[in-house]
C-alpha positions, -999 to +999 in steps of 0.1 A: +070-373-623+084-342-607+111-329-630+134-323-601+136-361-596+146-366-631+173-337-629+186-355-599+189-388-617+207-371-646+232-354-622+239-388-603+243-405-639+267-378-652+290-386-624+293-421-637+318-434-663+304-435-698+302-474-699+284-475-666+259-448-678+253-470-710+246-498-686+221-477-665+203-466-694+198-501-709+187-514-675+162-484-673+149-492-709+142-527-698+127-516-666+103-491-683+093-518-708+084-541-681+064-515-665+045-507-697+039-544-702+025-548-667+002-519-672-011-534-704-015-568-687-035-549-659-057-531-685-065-562-705-072-581-673-096-555-659-114-553-694-121-590-691-128-594-654-166-597-660-162-625-687-137-644-663-163-642-635-192-655-658-169-683-670-161-695-636-198-694-624-208-714-654-181-739-646-192-739-610-229-746-622-218-774-647-198-791-618-226-788-593-249-804-620-225-832-626-220-822-661-182-823-662-156-849-669-129-854-644-094-845-657-074-879-664-038-867-657-024-898-667-035-890-703-018-859-705 
């Protein structure tokens, strides 16, 4: 990220009361943690994409061959 963007954010926050600064920092911590979590999810999903496709193809073949049992939602 451009360091001028960070400097701009710091200047904007410095104008806020201390309690509001703390709220903004906590919000940013949560937001950054969410972004990291999303990036990890995307990475893990991409790493298993081939396996998911293979499982879906297998399920389709089994369904086409009549080798599946229909779900009885009343038993759930």
